[in-house]
C-alpha positions as CSV (number, residue, x, y, z in Angstrom):
1,M,-14.7,-2.3,5.5
2,G,-14.5,-5.1,6.9
3,N,-16.0,-8.6,9.7
4,G,-17.9,-8.2,12.2
5,L,-14.6,-8.8,14.0
6,A,-13.4,-6.1,12.4
7,Y,-15.4,-3.6,14.3
8,L,-15.6,-5.7,17.0
9,M,-11.6,-5.2,17.8
10,L,-12.4,-1.7,17.5
11,A,-15.4,-0.8,19.9
12,I,-14.0,-3.5,22.8
13,W,-10.5,-1.2,22.3
14,P,-11.3,1.6,24.6
15,V,-11.9,-1.5,27.5
16,V,-9.0,-2.9,26.8
17,C,-7.2,0.3,27.3
18,L,-8.6,0.7,31.0
19,V,-7.9,-2.6,31.7
20,L,-4.4,-1.3,30.5
21,F,-4.4,1.4,32.9
22,R,-5.8,-0.2,36.3
23,T,-3.2,-3.4,35.7
24,Q,0.1,-1.7,34.6
25,K,1.9,1.5,35.2
26,V,0.8,4.9,33.5
27,E,3.4,4.6,31.6
28,R,3.7,1.0,30.6
29,A,-0.4,1.1,30.2
30,L,0.1,4.5,27.7
31,I,2.7,2.9,25.1
32,W,1.1,-0.3,24.9
33,S,-2.9,1.1,24.7
34,I,-0.8,3.7,21.9
35,L,0.9,0.9,20.1
36,G,-1.3,-2.0,20.6
37,G,-3.9,-0.6,18.3
38,Y,-1.8,0.4,15.8
39,L,0.0,-2.9,15.7
40,F,-3.7,-5.5,16.1
41,L,-6.8,-3.4,15.3
42,P,-8.0,-3.5,11.5
43,P,-6.6,-1.0,9.4
44,L,-9.3,1.1,6.5
45,T,-12.1,-0.1,8.8
46,E,-13.7,2.6,11.2
47,F,-16.9,4.0,12.0
48,D,-17.7,7.0,10.1
49,L,-19.6,9.0,12.2
50,P,-20.8,12.6,11.7
51,L,-19.5,16.2,12.3
52,V,-16.8,13.5,13.9
53,P,-13.8,12.2,12.4
54,S,-14.0,8.7,11.6
55,M,-13.2,6.8,14.4
56,D,-10.6,4.3,13.3
57,K,-7.2,2.4,14.9
58,V,-5.4,5.9,15.4
59,S,-8.5,7.8,16.9
60,I,-9.9,5.2,19.1
61,P,-6.5,4.3,20.7
62,N,-5.6,8.0,20.9
63,L,-9.3,9.5,22.3
64,S,-9.2,6.3,25.0
65,V,-6.3,7.0,26.0
66,L,-7.2,11.0,26.4
67,L,-10.1,10.3,28.1
68,I,-8.6,7.5,30.8
69,M,-6.5,10.0,31.4
70,L,-8.5,12.3,32.6
71,F,-11.1,11.3,34.1
72,V,-10.0,7.7,35.3
73,V,-6.9,7.8,36.5
74,R,-7.3,11.3,37.3
75,H,-3.9,12.7,36.2
76,K,-3.2,16.2,35.3
77,V,-2.3,16.5,31.7
78,R,-0.7,19.4,30.2
79,F,-2.1,19.7,27.1
80,L,0.1,23.0,25.6
81,P,4.5,22.2,26.3
82,D,6.3,24.4,28.6
83,S,8.0,26.2,26.2
84,R,6.7,29.6,24.1
85,L,8.4,28.2,20.4
86,A,6.7,25.0,21.6
87,Q,3.2,26.5,22.7
88,I,3.2,28.1,19.1
89,L,3.7,25.2,17.1
90,V,1.2,22.8,18.7
91,V,-1.4,25.4,18.3
92,G,-0.3,26.5,14.4
93,L,-0.6,22.6,13.4
94,I,-4.1,22.3,14.8
95,L,-4.9,25.6,13.4
96,C,-3.5,24.6,10.1
97,A,-6.4,22.6,9.7
98,V,-9.0,25.2,8.7
99,P,-7.1,27.4,5.6
100,T,-6.6,24.0,4.5
101,V,-10.7,22.8,4.6
102,L,-12.1,26.4,3.0
103,T,-9.9,26.2,0.0
104,N,-10.5,22.9,-0.4
105,T,-15.0,22.9,-1.8
106,D,-14.6,21.9,-5.1
107,P,-15.7,18.4,-4.9
108,I,-13.9,14.7,-6.5
109,V,-15.4,13.5,-9.5
110,F,-15.3,10.4,-10.3
111,Q,-16.2,9.3,-14.5
112,V,-15.8,6.2,-16.9
113,L,-14.6,8.3,-20.1
114,S,-12.1,11.6,-18.6
115,G,-11.1,13.7,-21.3
116,A,-14.6,13.1,-23.1
117,D,-16.1,17.1,-22.9
118,P,-17.8,18.2,-23.2
119,I,-19.8,15.0,-22.4
120,V,-19.1,13.9,-18.9
121,F,-19.9,10.5,-18.2
122,E,-19.7,11.2,-14.2
123,V,-20.6,8.0,-12.1
124,D,-19.9,9.0,-8.5
125,A,-18.7,12.2,-6.6
126,L,-17.3,13.2,-3.4
127,P,-18.6,16.6,-2.3
128,G,-16.0,19.6,-1.3
129,Q,-15.3,20.5,2.6
130,S,-17.3,23.3,3.7
131,L,-17.6,25.0,7.4
132,R,-19.2,22.0,8.8
133,D,-15.9,20.0,8.2
134,V,-13.5,22.5,10.1
135,G,-15.1,21.3,13.8
136,S,-14.0,17.6,12.6
137,V,-11.2,18.3,11.1
138,L,-9.9,20.1,14.2
139,I,-10.7,17.4,16.7
140,A,-8.6,15.0,14.5
141,Q,-5.8,17.2,14.4
142,V,-5.7,17.3,18.3
143,L,-6.2,13.6,18.0
144,T,-3.0,13.5,16.1
145,V,-0.7,15.5,18.8
146,V,-2.1,13.9,21.8
147,P,-0.1,10.5,22.1
148,F,2.8,13.4,21.4
149,L,1.9,15.5,24.2
150,L,1.4,12.2,26.4
151,A,4.1,10.8,25.9
152,R,6.2,14.3,26.4
153,Q,4.7,14.3,29.8
154,F,4.2,10.9,31.0
155,L,7.8,9.1,29.3
156,S,10.4,11.8,29.4
157,S,11.6,9.9,32.4
158,E,14.4,7.3,32.5
159,D,11.6,4.0,32.6
160,G,9.6,6.2,30.4
161,L,12.5,6.1,27.8
162,R,13.3,2.3,29.1
163,E,9.5,1.2,28.2
164,I,9.6,2.6,25.1
165,L,12.8,0.9,24.0
166,L,11.2,-2.2,25.2
167,A,7.7,-2.1,24.0
168,L,9.2,-1.4,21.0
169,M,11.1,-4.6,20.6
170,V,8.8,-6.6,22.2
171,G,6.0,-5.4,19.6
172,T,8.7,-6.5,16.3
173,L,9.0,-9.8,18.2
174,I,5.0,-10.3,18.2
175,Y,5.3,-9.6,14.7
176,S,8.1,-11.5,13.4
177,I,6.1,-14.7,13.3
178,P,3.3,-13.7,11.5
179,S,5.4,-11.8,9.0
180,L,7.6,-15.3,8.2
181,I,4.1,-16.5,7.7
182,E,3.2,-14.1,5.3
183,I,6.6,-13.9,3.7
184,R,5.7,-17.9,2.8
185,L,2.0,-18.1,2.1
186,S,1.5,-14.3,1.2
187,P,-0.3,-11.2,2.8
188,Q,-3.3,-13.2,4.0
189,I,-3.6,-13.2,7.6
190,N,-6.0,-10.3,7.6
191,V,-8.1,-11.6,5.2
192,W,-8.4,-15.0,7.6
193,T,-8.9,-12.4,10.4
194,Y,-10.3,-9.3,9.4
195,G,-12.2,-10.6,6.3
196,F,-10.7,-8.0,3.8
197,F,-7.3,-7.3,2.1
198,Q,-6.0,-3.7,2.7
199,H,-3.5,-3.2,0.1
200,S,-2.7,-3.5,-3.5
201,F,-1.2,-7.3,-3.6
202,A,1.0,-6.7,-6.9
203,Q,3.0,-4.0,-4.9
204,T,3.5,-6.2,-2.0
205,M,5.5,-8.3,-4.0
206,R,8.7,-8.7,-3.6
207,A,11.6,-11.4,-5.1
208,G,9.8,-14.3,-6.0
209,G,8.1,-14.2,-2.8
210,S,5.5,-11.7,-0.9
211,G,5.8,-8.8,1.6
212,P,3.9,-9.3,4.6
213,L,1.7,-6.7,5.5
214,F,-0.8,-8.3,8.6
215,S,-2.2,-5.1,10.1
216,C,-0.5,-3.3,8.2
217,R,-1.6,-0.7,6.0
218,T,0.9,-0.4,3.6
219,A,3.5,-3.0,2.6
220,C,5.9,0.1,3.5
221,G,4.6,-0.2,7.4
222,L,6.1,-3.7,8.0
223,P,9.0,-2.9,7.7
224,C,10.1,0.3,8.9
225,L,8.0,-1.3,12.4
226,C,10.9,-4.2,12.3
227,A,13.5,-1.1,11.7
228,W,12.7,0.1,14.1
229,G,12.4,-3.1,16.6
230,C,15.9,-4.1,15.6
231,W,17.3,-0.4,16.7
232,Q,15.4,-0.6,19.7
233,R,16.8,-3.8,20.0
234,R,20.9,-2.4,20.1
235,L,19.8,0.6,22.1
236,C,17.7,-1.8,25.5
237,F,21.3,-4.1,24.9
238,A,23.0,-1.2,25.1
239,T,21.4,0.3,28.8
240,P,22.1,-1.9,31.4
241,R,21.2,-0.9,34.6
242,K,22.5,-1.3,38.4
243,C,21.8,-4.5,40.7
244,S,21.3,-4.6,43.9
245,G,24.9,-6.5,44.0
246,G,26.9,-3.7,41.9
247,N,27.0,-4.9,38.5
248,C,25.3,-4.8,35.7
249,C,21.7,-7.0,33.8
250,S,19.0,-6.2,31.8
251,R,16.0,-4.8,32.8
252,W,14.4,-8.4,32.3
253,V,16.2,-11.5,33.8
254,I,16.3,-13.6,31.6
255,S,18.9,-16.3,30.3
256,R,22.0,-15.0,27.9
257,Y,21.6,-17.7,25.4
258,S,18.1,-16.5,25.1
259,W,19.1,-12.7,24.2
260,S,21.5,-14.1,22.2
261,C,18.2,-15.3,20.3
262,V,15.9,-12.1,20.5
263,K,19.5,-10.3,19.2
264,V,19.2,-12.7,15.6
265,W,15.8,-13.5,15.3
266,L,14.4,-9.6,15.2
267,P,16.7,-8.4,12.3
268,L,15.3,-11.6,10.0
269,P,11.6,-9.9,8.8
270,M,13.4,-7.4,8.2
271,V,15.7,-8.9,5.8
272,W,13.4,-10.8,4.1
273,C,10.6,-7.8,3.8
């Protein structure tokens, strides 16, 4: 689903991740490789390859970051936490996909008229899962936990946590512009950019207006992002650091007036969503 630009964005995202790791420190590159993919890559568009999970806006950034960390920047990656309980939980989360696959062998049948037994007007069907799907599902589970394991190792420091706060705040600030546009004009930016509408238009209606989507998959995704951004804004302003002169200052050298504008601006998309 999507036009040529949608597939091009997915294809070049590993290169974007590589540039980030070459030009930024590890913490910032890790955050923006994954967060940037979530914010700007097209939803629902995917490369559906055989015997591997679909490569979409979630799996492509996760896989790219993992390969870059292992083979390009050559950091020692700890795939399992130090705690024995955490190791058991991670392994259990990955392996729980196996019984899920083996107990979902029934096909999904699409009918024109349901309840017309014994005559079945079948128009299409999705095959049930089998043993050949186990590998694909296990890979998908591993890619799902990769960001959490990498964040635990590389973002648990004070600098890493501050980078997370700033990234969420900056990402929400960037998203606020298209959000306000879609609130006024209806959620059409994904149609203009990637050539398709990713959700049900009826679920975006909000009290005579429209709830924004941008590149989120559902109407709930963007309000949740705005709420997170507003919360991180509070934490960013509440965590000063010491300057060389002994006085407290913000992480970024910016005027107090500009910070006040950001404080007022960020809650607006969340309220109007």
